[in-house]
ChimeraX commands (.cxc) that place a marker at each C-alpha (Angstrom):
marker #1 position 0.00,0.00,0.00 radius 0.5
marker #1 position 1.35,3.45,-0.87 radius 0.5
marker #1 position 0.60,7.15,-0.30 radius 0.5
marker #1 position -1.23,7.38,-3.63 radius 0.5
marker #1 position -3.70,4.69,-2.56 radius 0.5
marker #1 position -4.26,6.44,0.78 radius 0.5
marker #1 position -5.13,9.64,-1.08 radius 0.5
marker #1 position -7.56,7.71,-3.28 radius 0.5
marker #1 position -9.22,6.21,-0.21 radius 0.5
marker #1 position -9.59,9.61,1.52 radius 0.5
marker #1 position -11.16,11.20,-1.57 radius 0.5
marker #1 position -13.63,8.31,-1.95 radius 0.5
marker #1 position -14.56,8.66,1.72 radius 0.5
marker #1 position -15.05,12.43,1.38 radius 0.5
marker #1 position -17.13,12.14,-1.79 radius 0.5
marker #1 position -19.09,9.05,-0.73 radius 0.5
marker #1 position -19.05,7.84,-4.31 radius 0.5
marker #1 position -16.60,6.22,-6.72 radius 0.5
marker #1 position -18.06,8.29,-9.56 radius 0.5
marker #1 position -17.57,11.64,-7.80 radius 0.5
marker #1 position -14.16,10.62,-6.46 radius 0.5
marker #1 position -12.99,9.65,-9.95 radius 0.5
marker #1 position -14.13,13.02,-11.31 radius 0.5
marker #1 position -12.28,14.85,-8.54 radius 0.5
marker #1 position -9.13,12.79,-9.13 radius 0.5
marker #1 position -9.38,13.20,-12.94 radius 0.5
marker #1 position -9.28,9.46,-13.53 radius 0.5
marker #1 position -11.58,6.74,-14.81 radius 0.5
marker #1 position -13.82,4.80,-12.42 radius 0.5
marker #1 position -12.59,1.22,-13.15 radius 0.5
marker #1 position -8.94,1.77,-12.10 radius 0.5
marker #1 position -10.08,3.66,-8.99 radius 0.5
marker #1 position -12.39,0.78,-8.04 radius 0.5
marker #1 position -9.52,-1.66,-8.57 radius 0.5
marker #1 position -7.24,0.39,-6.31 radius 0.5
marker #1 position -9.89,0.36,-3.56 radius 0.5
marker #1 position -10.41,-3.39,-3.95 radius 0.5
marker #1 position -6.65,-3.95,-3.74 radius 0.5
marker #1 position -6.50,-1.98,-0.48 radius 0.5
marker #1 position -9.36,-3.98,1.04 radius 0.5
marker #1 position -7.72,-7.25,-0.05 radius 0.5
marker #1 position -4.42,-6.21,1.52 radius 0.5
marker #1 position -6.09,-5.15,4.77 radius 0.5
marker #1 position -8.46,-8.09,4.84 radius 0.5
marker #1 position -11.43,-5.88,5.72 radius 0.5
marker #1 position -14.29,-4.10,3.97 radius 0.5
marker #1 position -13.80,-0.32,4.13 radius 0.5
marker #1 position -17.12,0.75,2.58 radius 0.5
marker #1 position -20.74,-0.34,2.69 radius 0.5
marker #1 position -21.73,-0.52,-0.97 radius 0.5
marker #1 position -25.50,0.00,-0.87 radius 0.5
marker #1 position -25.39,1.16,-4.49 radius 0.5
marker #1 position -22.90,2.56,-6.96 radius 0.5
marker #1 position -23.77,6.18,-6.18 radius 0.5
marker #1 position -23.66,6.10,-2.39 radius 0.5
marker #1 position -20.95,4.50,-0.25 radius 0.5
marker #1 position -20.60,4.80,3.51 radius 0.5
marker #1 position -17.65,3.85,5.68 radius 0.5
marker #1 position -17.75,0.68,7.77 radius 0.5
marker #1 position -16.49,0.91,11.39 radius 0.5
marker #1 position -13.12,-0.38,10.16 radius 0.5
marker #1 position -13.24,2.22,7.36 radius 0.5
marker #1 position -13.76,5.06,9.84 radius 0.5
marker #1 position -10.74,3.92,11.87 radius 0.5
marker #1 position -8.63,3.63,8.74 radius 0.5
marker #1 position -9.75,7.07,7.48 radius 0.5
marker #1 position -8.63,8.76,10.70 radius 0.5
marker #1 position -5.18,7.20,10.45 radius 0.5
marker #1 position -4.89,7.68,6.68 radius 0.5
marker #1 position -5.50,11.41,7.11 radius 0.5
marker #1 position -2.91,11.56,9.89 radius 0.5
marker #1 position -0.32,9.89,7.64 radius 0.5
marker #1 position -1.09,12.29,4.79 radius 0.5
marker #1 position -0.88,15.32,7.12 radius 0.5
marker #1 position 2.50,14.13,8.38 radius 0.5
marker #1 position 3.73,13.60,4.83 radius 0.5
marker #1 position 2.63,17.10,3.79 radius 0.5
marker #1 position 4.35,18.63,6.83 radius 0.5
marker #1 position 7.53,16.64,6.13 radius 0.5
marker #1 position 7.58,17.89,2.52 radius 0.5
marker #1 position 7.08,21.50,3.64 radius 0.5
marker #1 position 9.79,21.23,6.31 radius 0.5
marker #1 position 12.32,19.76,3.84 radius 0.5
marker #1 position 11.52,22.40,1.22 radius 0.5
marker #1 position 11.96,25.16,3.79 radius 0.5
marker #1 position 15.34,23.79,4.83 radius 0.5
marker #1 position 16.83,25.86,2.00 radius 0.5
marker #1 position 14.88,28.93,3.16 radius 0.5
marker #1 position 12.17,28.47,0.54 radius 0.5
marker #1 position 8.88,29.67,2.00 radius 0.5
marker #1 position 5.86,27.54,1.24 radius 0.5
marker #1 position 3.42,29.18,-1.19 radius 0.5
marker #1 position 0.49,27.64,0.69 radius 0.5
marker #1 position -1.42,29.54,3.35 radius 0.5
marker #1 position -5.04,28.67,4.18 radius 0.5
marker #1 position -6.90,31.01,6.52 radius 0.5
marker #1 position -10.30,30.59,8.15 radius 0.5
marker #1 position -12.31,33.55,9.41 radius 0.5
marker #1 position -15.81,34.30,10.61 radius 0.5
marker #1 position -17.74,37.08,8.90 radius 0.5
marker #1 position -17.28,39.17,12.06 radius 0.5
marker #1 position -13.48,38.93,11.96 radius 0.5
marker #1 position -12.86,39.27,8.23 radius 0.5
marker #1 position -12.35,43.04,8.46 radius 0.5
marker #1 position -9.72,42.52,11.18 radius 0.5
marker #1 position -7.85,40.11,8.92 radius 0.5
marker #1 position -7.94,42.10,5.66 radius 0.5
marker #1 position -5.42,44.88,6.45 radius 0.5
marker #1 position -3.01,42.30,7.87 radius 0.5
marker #1 position -3.41,40.11,4.80 radius 0.5
marker #1 position -2.78,43.12,2.56 radius 0.5
marker #1 position 0.47,43.95,4.36 radius 0.5
marker #1 position 1.52,40.28,4.27 radius 0.5
marker #1 position 0.87,40.05,0.50 radius 0.5
marker #1 position 2.87,43.22,-0.12 radius 0.5
marker #1 position 5.86,41.58,1.57 radius 0.5
marker #1 position 5.32,38.09,0.07 radius 0.5
marker #1 position 3.52,38.57,-3.29 radius 0.5
marker #1 position 4.36,35.01,-4.43 radius 0.5
marker #1 position 2.12,33.52,-1.71 radius 0.5
marker #1 position -1.50,33.09,-2.80 radius 0.5
marker #1 position -3.71,32.77,0.31 radius 0.5
marker #1 position -6.81,30.60,0.37 radius 0.5
marker #1 position -9.61,32.07,2.49 radius 0.5
marker #1 position -12.42,30.08,4.10 radius 0.5
marker #1 position -15.35,31.88,5.74 radius 0.5
marker #1 position -17.80,30.18,8.08 radius 0.5
marker #1 position -18.97,29.81,11.66 radius 0.5
marker #1 position -16.44,28.89,14.33 radius 0.5
marker #1 position -17.53,25.22,14.59 radius 0.5
marker #1 position -17.02,24.71,10.86 radius 0.5
marker #1 position -13.67,26.51,10.90 radius 0.5
marker #1 position -12.38,24.48,13.84 radius 0.5
marker #1 position -13.29,21.29,11.95 radius 0.5
marker #1 position -11.28,22.55,8.97 radius 0.5
marker #1 position -8.36,23.40,11.25 radius 0.5
marker #1 position -8.49,20.00,12.93 radius 0.5
marker #1 position -8.56,18.26,9.55 radius 0.5
marker #1 position -5.60,20.32,8.27 radius 0.5
marker #1 position -7.72,21.94,5.55 radius 0.5
marker #1 position -6.70,25.35,6.89 radius 0.5
marker #1 position -3.62,26.53,8.80 radius 0.5
marker #1 position -5.05,29.20,11.09 radius 0.5
marker #1 position -8.36,30.68,12.25 radius 0.5
marker #1 position -9.21,34.32,13.01 radius 0.5
marker #1 position -12.22,34.27,15.33 radius 0.5
marker #1 position -13.55,34.69,18.82 radius 0.5
marker #1 position -12.46,31.70,20.89 radius 0.5
marker #1 position -14.34,28.42,20.42 radius 0.5
marker #1 position -15.67,26.55,23.45 radius 0.5
marker #1 position -12.81,24.03,23.43 radius 0.5
marker #1 position -9.21,25.11,22.75 radius 0.5
marker #1 position -7.30,22.05,23.94 radius 0.5
marker #1 position -4.63,21.12,21.40 radius 0.5
marker #1 position -4.48,24.64,19.93 radius 0.5
marker #1 position -2.37,27.75,20.47 radius 0.5
marker #1 position -4.31,31.00,20.80 radius 0.5
marker #1 position -3.16,34.59,20.52 radius 0.5
marker #1 position -5.42,37.42,21.70 radius 0.5
marker #1 position -6.01,40.40,19.41 radius 0.5
marker #1 position -7.47,43.81,20.23 radius 0.5
marker #1 position -10.98,43.75,21.81 radius 0.5
marker #1 position -13.80,44.54,19.39 radius 0.5
marker #1 position -16.89,46.42,20.59 radius 0.5
marker #1 position -20.32,46.07,19.02 radius 0.5
marker #1 position -22.20,49.02,17.55 radius 0.5
marker #1 position -25.72,49.78,16.38 radius 0.5
marker #1 position -25.86,50.02,12.57 radius 0.5
marker #1 position -28.71,51.66,10.63 radius 0.5
marker #1 position -29.29,53.42,7.32 radius 0.5
marker #1 position -28.54,57.12,6.90 radius 0.5
marker #1 position -32.31,57.71,7.07 radius 0.5
marker #1 position -32.42,56.54,10.71 radius 0.5
marker #1 position -33.15,59.60,12.85 radius 0.5
marker #1 position -31.12,59.74,16.05 radius 0.5
marker #1 position -29.65,62.78,17.80 radius 0.5
marker #1 position -27.92,61.18,20.80 radius 0.5
marker #1 position -24.32,59.91,20.70 radius 0.5
marker #1 position -25.26,56.45,21.98 radius 0.5
marker #1 position -28.27,54.13,22.19 radius 0.5
marker #1 position -29.42,51.91,25.07 radius 0.5
marker #1 position -30.63,48.30,24.90 radius 0.5
marker #1 position -34.12,49.47,25.83 radius 0.5
marker #1 position -34.11,51.91,22.91 radius 0.5
marker #1 position -32.77,49.24,20.56 radius 0.5
marker #1 position -35.62,46.93,21.57 radius 0.5
marker #1 position -38.08,49.37,19.97 radius 0.5
marker #1 position -36.29,49.38,16.58 radius 0.5
marker #1 position -36.98,46.74,13.88 radius 0.5
marker #1 position -33.84,44.59,13.91 radius 0.5
marker #1 position -32.22,42.49,11.20 radius 0.5
marker #1 position -29.98,39.84,12.76 radius 0.5
marker #1 position -27.34,37.67,11.15 radius 0.5
marker #1 position -27.85,34.11,12.35 radius 0.5
marker #1 position -25.28,31.35,12.81 radius 0.5
marker #1 position -25.69,27.83,14.25 radius 0.5
marker #1 position -22.96,28.25,16.89 radius 0.5
marker #1 position -23.97,28.24,20.54 radius 0.5
marker #1 position -21.55,31.14,21.14 radius 0.5
marker #1 position -22.52,33.15,18.03 radius 0.5
marker #1 position -23.26,36.87,18.21 radius 0.5
marker #1 position -26.91,36.12,17.33 radius 0.5
marker #1 position -27.24,33.89,20.42 radius 0.5
marker #1 position -25.44,36.44,22.60 radius 0.5
marker #1 position -27.71,39.26,21.45 radius 0.5
marker #1 position -30.96,37.35,22.01 radius 0.5
marker #1 position -29.73,35.98,25.36 radius 0.5
marker #1 position -28.81,39.44,26.64 radius 0.5
marker #1 position -32.21,40.89,25.79 radius 0.5
marker #1 position -33.88,37.93,27.50 radius 0.5
marker #1 position -31.71,38.50,30.57 radius 0.5
marker #1 position -32.72,42.16,30.63 radius 0.5
marker #1 position -36.36,41.10,30.14 radius 0.5
marker #1 position -36.57,43.21,26.98 radius 0.5
marker #1 position -38.50,41.97,23.97 radius 0.5
marker #1 position -36.57,42.19,20.72 radius 0.5
marker #1 position -38.36,43.57,17.68 radius 0.5
marker #1 position -36.78,41.21,15.13 radius 0.5
marker #1 position -38.11,41.94,11.65 radius 0.5
marker #1 position -35.81,39.53,9.78 radius 0.5
marker #1 position -33.22,36.84,10.48 radius 0.5
marker #1 position -30.61,36.65,7.71 radius 0.5
marker #1 position -28.18,33.87,6.90 radius 0.5
marker #1 position -26.24,35.95,4.38 radius 0.5
marker #1 position -24.19,38.97,5.47 radius 0.5
marker #1 position -24.30,40.62,2.03 radius 0.5
marker #1 position -28.10,40.56,1.97 radius 0.5
marker #1 position -28.24,41.85,5.56 radius 0.5
marker #1 position -26.17,44.93,4.66 radius 0.5
marker #1 position -28.25,45.61,1.52 radius 0.5
marker #1 position -31.44,45.47,3.60 radius 0.5
marker #1 position -30.00,47.98,6.07 radius 0.5
marker #1 position -28.97,50.31,3.24 radius 0.5
marker #1 position -32.56,50.12,1.97 radius 0.5
marker #1 position -33.90,51.00,5.44 radius 0.5
marker #1 position -35.57,47.64,6.21 radius 0.5
marker #1 position -34.25,47.92,9.76 radius 0.5
marker #1 position -31.08,48.14,11.81 radius 0.5
marker #1 position -28.62,45.61,13.23 radius 0.5
marker #1 position -25.85,45.04,15.77 radius 0.5
marker #1 position -22.35,44.28,14.46 radius 0.5
marker #1 position -18.73,44.34,15.66 radius 0.5
marker #1 position -17.21,47.80,15.16 radius 0.5
marker #1 position -14.39,46.37,13.02 radius 0.5
marker #1 position -16.94,45.32,10.39 radius 0.5
marker #1 position -18.19,48.85,9.81 radius 0.5
marker #1 position -15.21,51.08,10.60 radius 0.5
marker #1 position -13.91,51.27,7.05 radius 0.5
marker #1 position -16.26,51.21,4.08 radius 0.5
marker #1 position -19.68,50.85,5.75 radius 0.5
marker #1 position -19.29,53.93,7.94 radius 0.5
marker #1 position -19.57,56.12,4.83 radius 0.5
marker #1 position -22.99,54.77,3.91 radius 0.5
marker #1 position -24.63,53.91,7.24 radius 0.5
marker #1 position -25.23,55.40,10.66 radius 0.5
marker #1 position -22.92,53.89,13.28 radius 0.5
marker #1 position -24.06,54.51,16.86 radius 0.5
marker #1 position -22.30,53.50,20.08 radius 0.5
marker #1 position -24.22,51.06,22.28 radius 0.5
marker #1 position -24.54,52.17,25.89 radius 0.5
marker #1 position -22.71,49.72,28.21 radius 0.5
marker #1 position -22.10,47.41,25.26 radius 0.5
marker #1 position -22.40,43.83,26.61 radius 0.5
marker #1 position -21.08,42.14,23.44 radius 0.5
marker #1 position -17.44,43.24,23.28 radius 0.5
marker #1 position -15.46,40.27,21.99 radius 0.5
marker #1 position -11.76,39.48,21.87 radius 0.5
marker #1 position -10.77,37.98,18.51 radius 0.5
marker #1 position -7.98,35.41,18.53 radius 0.5
marker #1 position -5.54,33.76,16.21 radius 0.5
marker #1 position -5.91,29.98,16.59 radius 0.5
marker #1 position -3.55,27.36,15.18 radius 0.5
marker #1 position -2.65,23.74,15.87 radius 0.5
marker #1 position -0.24,23.06,18.72 radius 0.5
marker #1 position 1.14,19.84,17.23 radius 0.5
marker #1 position 2.89,19.41,13.90 radius 0.5
marker #1 position 5.28,21.52,11.88 radius 0.5
marker #1 position 4.57,25.26,11.68 radius 0.5
marker #1 position 5.63,26.48,8.25 radius 0.5
marker #1 position 7.70,29.66,7.93 radius 0.5
marker #1 position 4.82,31.10,5.88 radius 0.5
marker #1 position 2.41,30.65,8.78 radius 0.5
marker #1 position 4.97,31.99,11.26 radius 0.5
marker #1 position 5.42,35.12,9.14 radius 0.5
marker #1 position 1.65,35.61,8.89 radius 0.5
marker #1 position 1.30,35.36,12.68 radius 0.5
marker #1 position 4.20,37.78,13.11 radius 0.5
marker #1 position 2.50,40.25,10.74 radius 0.5
marker #1 position -0.71,40.00,12.76 radius 0.5
marker #1 position 1.16,40.60,16.03 radius 0.5
marker #1 position 2.95,43.68,14.66 radius 0.5
marker #1 position -0.33,45.15,13.39 radius 0.5
marker #1 position -2.14,44.47,16.67 radius 0.5
marker #1 position 0.56,46.17,18.74 radius 0.5
marker #1 position 0.05,49.51,16.92 radius 0.5
marker link #1:1,2 radius 0.2
marker link #1:2,3 radius 0.2
marker link #1:3,4 radius 0.2
marker link #1:4,5 radius 0.2
marker link #1:5,6 radius 0.2
marker link #1:6,7 radius 0.2
marker link #1:7,8 radius 0.2
marker link #1:8,9 radius 0.2
marker link #1:9,10 radius 0.2
marker link #1:10,11 radius 0.2
marker link #1:11,12 radius 0.2
marker link #1:12,13 radius 0.2
marker link #1:13,14 radius 0.2
marker link #1:14,15 radius 0.2
marker link #1:15,16 radius 0.2
marker link #1:16,17 radius 0.2
marker link #1:17,18 radius 0.2
marker link #1:18,19 radius 0.2
marker link #1:19,20 radius 0.2
marker link #1:20,21 radius 0.2
marker link #1:21,22 radius 0.2
marker link #1:22,23 radius 0.2
marker link #1:23,24 radius 0.2
marker link #1:24,25 radius 0.2
marker link #1:25,26 radius 0.2
marker link #1:26,27 radius 0.2
marker link #1:27,28 radius 0.2
marker link #1:28,29 radius 0.2
marker link #1:29,30 radius 0.2
marker link #1:30,31 radius 0.2
marker link #1:31,32 radius 0.2
marker link #1:32,33 radius 0.2
marker link #1:33,34 radius 0.2
marker link #1:34,35 radius 0.2
marker link #1:35,36 radius 0.2
marker link #1:36,37 radius 0.2
marker link #1:37,38 radius 0.2
marker link #1:38,39 radius 0.2
marker link #1:39,40 radius 0.2
marker link #1:40,41 radius 0.2
marker link #1:41,42 radius 0.2
marker link #1:42,43 radius 0.2
marker link #1:43,44 radius 0.2
marker link #1:44,45 radius 0.2
marker link #1:45,46 radius 0.2
marker link #1:46,47 radius 0.2
marker link #1:47,48 radius 0.2
marker link #1:48,49 radius 0.2
marker link #1:49,50 radius 0.2
marker link #1:50,51 radius 0.2
marker link #1:51,52 radius 0.2
marker link #1:52,53 radius 0.2
marker link #1:53,54 radius 0.2
marker link #1:54,55 radius 0.2
marker link #1:55,56 radius 0.2
marker link #1:56,57 radius 0.2
marker link #1:57,58 radius 0.2
marker link #1:58,59 radius 0.2
marker link #1:59,60 radius 0.2
marker link #1:60,61 radius 0.2
marker link #1:61,62 radius 0.2
marker link #1:62,63 radius 0.2
marker link #1:63,64 radius 0.2
marker link #1:64,65 radius 0.2
marker link #1:65,66 radius 0.2
marker link #1:66,67 radius 0.2
marker link #1:67,68 radius 0.2
marker link #1:68,69 radius 0.2
marker link #1:69,70 radius 0.2
marker link #1:70,71 radius 0.2
marker link #1:71,72 radius 0.2
marker link #1:72,73 radius 0.2
marker link #1:73,74 radius 0.2
marker link #1:74,75 radius 0.2
marker link #1:75,76 radius 0.2
marker link #1:76,77 radius 0.2
marker link #1:77,78 radius 0.2
marker link #1:78,79 radius 0.2
marker link #1:79,80 radius 0.2
marker link #1:80,81 radius 0.2
marker link #1:81,82 radius 0.2
marker link #1:82,83 radius 0.2
marker link #1:83,84 radius 0.2
marker link #1:84,85 radius 0.2
marker link #1:85,86 radius 0.2
marker link #1:86,87 radius 0.2
marker link #1:87,88 radius 0.2
marker link #1:88,89 radius 0.2
marker link #1:89,90 radius 0.2
marker link #1:90,91 radius 0.2
marker link #1:91,92 radius 0.2
marker link #1:92,93 radius 0.2
marker link #1:93,94 radius 0.2
marker link #1:94,95 radius 0.2
marker link #1:95,96 radius 0.2
marker link #1:96,97 radius 0.2
marker link #1:97,98 radius 0.2
marker link #1:98,99 radius 0.2
marker link #1:99,100 radius 0.2
marker link #1:100,101 radius 0.2
marker link #1:101,102 radius 0.2
marker link #1:102,103 radius 0.2
marker link #1:103,104 radius 0.2
marker link #1:104,105 radius 0.2
marker link #1:105,106 radius 0.2
marker link #1:106,107 radius 0.2
marker link #1:107,108 radius 0.2
marker link #1:108,109 radius 0.2
marker link #1:109,110 radius 0.2
marker link #1:110,111 radius 0.2
marker link #1:111,112 radius 0.2
marker link #1:112,113 radius 0.2
marker link #1:113,114 radius 0.2
marker link #1:114,115 radius 0.2
marker link #1:115,116 radius 0.2
marker link #1:116,117 radius 0.2
marker link #1:117,118 radius 0.2
marker link #1:118,119 radius 0.2
marker link #1:119,120 radius 0.2
marker link #1:120,121 radius 0.2
marker link #1:121,122 radius 0.2
marker link #1:122,123 radius 0.2
marker link #1:123,124 radius 0.2
marker link #1:124,125 radius 0.2
marker link #1:125,126 radius 0.2
marker link #1:126,127 radius 0.2
marker link #1:127,128 radius 0.2
marker link #1:128,129 radius 0.2
marker link #1:129,130 radius 0.2
marker link #1:130,131 radius 0.2
marker link #1:131,132 radius 0.2
marker link #1:132,133 radius 0.2
marker link #1:133,134 radius 0.2
marker link #1:134,135 radius 0.2
marker link #1:135,136 radius 0.2
marker link #1:136,137 radius 0.2
marker link #1:137,138 radius 0.2
marker link #1:138,139 radius 0.2
marker link #1:139,140 radius 0.2
marker link #1:140,141 radius 0.2
marker link #1:141,142 radius 0.2
marker link #1:142,143 radius 0.2
marker link #1:143,144 radius 0.2
marker link #1:144,145 radius 0.2
marker link #1:145,146 radius 0.2
marker link #1:146,147 radius 0.2
marker link #1:147,148 radius 0.2
marker link #1:148,149 radius 0.2
marker link #1:149,150 radius 0.2
marker link #1:150,151 radius 0.2
marker link #1:151,152 radius 0.2
marker link #1:152,153 radius 0.2
marker link #1:153,154 radius 0.2
marker link #1:154,155 radius 0.2
marker link #1:155,156 radius 0.2
marker link #1:156,157 radius 0.2
marker link #1:157,158 radius 0.2
marker link #1:158,159 radius 0.2
marker link #1:159,160 radius 0.2
marker link #1:160,161 radius 0.2
marker link #1:161,162 radius 0.2
marker link #1:162,163 radius 0.2
marker link #1:163,164 radius 0.2
marker link #1:164,165 radius 0.2
marker link #1:165,166 radius 0.2
marker link #1:166,167 radius 0.2
marker link #1:167,168 radius 0.2
marker link #1:168,169 radius 0.2
marker link #1:169,170 radius 0.2
marker link #1:170,171 radius 0.2
marker link #1:171,172 radius 0.2
marker link #1:172,173 radius 0.2
marker link #1:173,174 radius 0.2
marker link #1:174,175 radius 0.2
marker link #1:175,176 radius 0.2
marker link #1:176,177 radius 0.2
marker link #1:177,178 radius 0.2
marker link #1:178,179 radius 0.2
marker link #1:179,180 radius 0.2
marker link #1:180,181 radius 0.2
marker link #1:181,182 radius 0.2
marker link #1:182,183 radius 0.2
marker link #1:183,184 radius 0.2
marker link #1:184,185 radius 0.2
marker link #1:185,186 radius 0.2
marker link #1:186,187 radius 0.2
marker link #1:187,188 radius 0.2
marker link #1:188,189 radius 0.2
marker link #1:189,190 radius 0.2
marker link #1:190,191 radius 0.2
marker link #1:191,192 radius 0.2
marker link #1:192,193 radius 0.2
marker link #1:193,194 radius 0.2
marker link #1:194,195 radius 0.2
marker link #1:195,196 radius 0.2
marker link #1:196,197 radius 0.2
marker link #1:197,198 radius 0.2
marker link #1:198,199 radius 0.2
marker link #1:199,200 radius 0.2
marker link #1:200,201 radius 0.2
marker link #1:201,202 radius 0.2
marker link #1:202,203 radius 0.2
marker link #1:203,204 radius 0.2
marker link #1:204,205 radius 0.2
marker link #1:205,206 radius 0.2
marker link #1:206,207 radius 0.2
marker link #1:207,208 radius 0.2
marker link #1:208,209 radius 0.2
marker link #1:209,210 radius 0.2
marker link #1:210,211 radius 0.2
marker link #1:211,212 radius 0.2
marker link #1:212,213 radius 0.2
marker link #1:213,214 radius 0.2
marker link #1:214,215 radius 0.2
marker link #1:215,216 radius 0.2
marker link #1:216,217 radius 0.2
marker link #1:217,218 radius 0.2
marker link #1:218,219 radius 0.2
marker link #1:219,220 radius 0.2
marker link #1:220,221 radius 0.2
marker link #1:221,222 radius 0.2
marker link #1:222,223 radius 0.2
marker link #1:223,224 radius 0.2
marker link #1:224,225 radius 0.2
marker link #1:225,226 radius 0.2
marker link #1:226,227 radius 0.2
marker link #1:227,228 radius 0.2
marker link #1:228,229 radius 0.2
marker link #1:229,230 radius 0.2
marker link #1:230,231 radius 0.2
marker link #1:231,232 radius 0.2
marker link #1:232,233 radius 0.2
marker link #1:233,234 radius 0.2
marker link #1:234,235 radius 0.2
marker link #1:235,236 radius 0.2
marker link #1:236,237 radius 0.2
marker link #1:237,238 radius 0.2
marker link #1:238,239 radius 0.2
marker link #1:239,240 radius 0.2
marker link #1:240,241 radius 0.2
marker link #1:241,242 radius 0.2
marker link #1:242,243 radius 0.2
marker link #1:243,244 radius 0.2
marker link #1:244,245 radius 0.2
marker link #1:245,246 radius 0.2
marker link #1:246,247 radius 0.2
marker link #1:247,248 radius 0.2
marker link #1:248,249 radius 0.2
marker link #1:249,250 radius 0.2
marker link #1:250,251 radius 0.2
marker link #1:251,252 radius 0.2
marker link #1:252,253 radius 0.2
marker link #1:253,254 radius 0.2
marker link #1:254,255 radius 0.2
marker link #1:255,256 radius 0.2
marker link #1:256,257 radius 0.2
marker link #1:257,258 radius 0.2
marker link #1:258,259 radius 0.2
marker link #1:259,260 radius 0.2
marker link #1:260,261 radius 0.2
marker link #1:261,262 radius 0.2
marker link #1:262,263 radius 0.2
marker link #1:263,264 radius 0.2
marker link #1:264,265 radius 0.2
marker link #1:265,266 radius 0.2
marker link #1:266,267 radius 0.2
marker link #1:267,268 radius 0.2
marker link #1:268,269 radius 0.2
marker link #1:269,270 radius 0.2
marker link #1:270,271 radius 0.2
marker link #1:271,272 radius 0.2
marker link #1:272,273 radius 0.2
marker link #1:273,274 radius 0.2
marker link #1:274,275 radius 0.2
marker link #1:275,276 radius 0.2
marker link #1:276,277 radius 0.2
marker link #1:277,278 radius 0.2
marker link #1:278,279 radius 0.2
marker link #1:279,280 radius 0.2
marker link #1:280,281 radius 0.2
marker link #1:281,282 radius 0.2
marker link #1:282,283 radius 0.2
marker link #1:283,284 radius 0.2
marker link #1:284,285 radius 0.2
marker link #1:285,286 radius 0.2
marker link #1:286,287 radius 0.2
marker link #1:287,288 radius 0.2
marker link #1:288,289 radius 0.2
marker link #1:289,290 radius 0.2
marker link #1:290,291 radius 0.2
marker link #1:291,292 radius 0.2
marker link #1:292,293 radius 0.2
marker link #1:293,294 radius 0.2
marker link #1:294,295 radius 0.2
view
């Protein structure tokens, strides 16, 4: 059994289909099926339940083998990177995960990093923190920019500057005071960006209003940040967002109002794996973030 066969197995497991796996691997189905059969013959176990040709699920033995196959492939990738960097050649690969709330914090750092290392082409993944931590655990991404997840065991974290939340409305929103209270916000039609995480801003906002025994006037729950901002611009309602999200471009087109005794200040973090080789590319990206945060 070789590394190539392990890669074939992982792709089949991820796609759940020989047909889709073959398309992803740019190869014909028959040789891929033969490679899988050869692996099962060598191991003496069945790795997949073959209910039909289109859908394949892992057997218990297959799940165990998948976990270890991925670990072997991660180790191989790290070994290749470490050897290549022995001659001071920085890896061109850098995969970053960020939540929608932290993307504006990351962008100026990424811009400065790209100016220094233009040959590196970053790959950006956006999602909720649970999804991003799964990607980090599976070595799909190298680092996450987000508020801390519930569990951080096995990861290194680096605190960034605290980020307050602000009340965001269209320019048509009439308000003469410098700040707005939670009680006053409760009387305004709100558009909220939802996420499935238990520690998402949506959950924190609704929980705080419940704690204060204030009834939220939610006019729409959005699952797309772009649509949310368009609705605010068109005066459908207002929202609550981290200040970093609106400091740059959005402040020119919307009303940004300080929230009195803001209860939703968060501390974004850099999060990366504790174990394994840290590429010089990732180290330089972290260093760039630290230098920007100290200003």
